[in-house]
N, C-alpha and C positions, 0 to 999 in steps of 0.2 A: 642842609635843611635846618631851618631855625627850630628852636625848642617849641615855640608856639605853634608852628606849622605841623610839627610832628605830633604834638598833643591833640590838635584839631583832627588830624588824620586818624589817629588812634581812636578818638571818640566816635568818629563817623564810621570807621570800620567795625567798632564794637556795636554800634546801633544797627548796622547792616547785618552783622552776624546774629544778633538777637532776633531781628526781624525774620531772618531765614530759619532760625531755630524754632521760632514760634509757628512757622509754616510747616514744620515737620522735618526739616533737613537736620542732619547731624554734622557737627564740626569734625573734620579730619585733620586739617592743618590750617595755620594762620601765618601770613607773612613768610611763606616758603621762598627763600631767595637762592637763585642759581646764577651762574656766570652769565647766562644769556637772558635772564629776566626774573621777574618776581611774580608770585601768585599771592594776591591779597587774602583770598579765602579758598580753601578746598573743602567742599561739603559732600555729604552723601544724601541723595534723595531716594529713600526706600520705596516711595510710591511710584516712581517712574520706571517704565519698561519692565514690569514684573519683578525682576531681581534687584532693581535699583540702578541708579546712575551716579557716577562720580561727577561732581559739578565744580568747575573752575570759575570762580567769581571775581570779577574786576569791579572794584568800588570806585566810583568817580564822583567828586564833589565839585559843585559850582555854587557860588553864593547867589547867583541869579542865572536865568536862562537867556540872558540878553545875547550871548554869542553861541547859542545852542546848548542843549542839555549835556549831561555827562557822557551819555552814550555816543554823542557826535564826536567826542574827543578820543574815542577808541578807533583810531585810524588804522590803516593797513599795517603800518610799522609797529604800532602797539599790539595789534592782534598777532602779528608774527612773533613778537617777544613773549606774549602770553602763551602761544602755542609751543614755543621752544621750552619755556619753563615747565609747561604741562608735560612735555615729553621727558624732561629731566626728572620730574616728580614720578612719573610712571616707571621710568627706568630704575629708580630707587625704591619703588613700592610695587613689586611684581604682583602682589595680591590683587591689585586694581587693574593691571595691564590688559586683561582680557575682557573686562566689562565695558559697558556703554559709558560714554563721557559726553558732557556738553559744556558750553561756554555761556555763562550768564553775565549780565552787567546789572549792578545796583547803582542807580543815579541817586545822589543825595543833593539837596539844595536847601537854602534857607540857613537858619542859625545852626552853627556847628554843634551846639549842646542839645538841640532838639530838631534834627533835620527831617525834612520831608523825604521819604524814600519811595523810589519807583523801581520795582524789580522787573527786569526784562529777561525772561527765560529764553534760552537758545538764541542769544543776541547775535551770535555769529558761529560759523562752522570752520573747521580746520581748513577746508578747501577755499575759504574766503581770504586766507592769509597770503 
């Protein structure tokens, strides 16, 4: 991956992380990488389901929506890799293993330095993979 593409990705993930933080979610981990996949953001949503929910967030950037938004690019194979990475994360963090989890997508479009963000809560479920 080029340095420019990495910088753009980091900036967009930072914008998504801040957007979710302002919405009340707390950062648990960023860019958690495992042999079977990577998790862009792992957040905790304290307002969800009484005791809170662990949220695995995929951040997808498109300069334009001409070929579909970012969520459209989270196909079955990508969902499967995210699920496997989430399972690896939970295996390494047993304090979260018994709680509720969900999978969200943050679509980012437009200029990388000031993206337009669209947060899709519960974008897919484990049984969709």
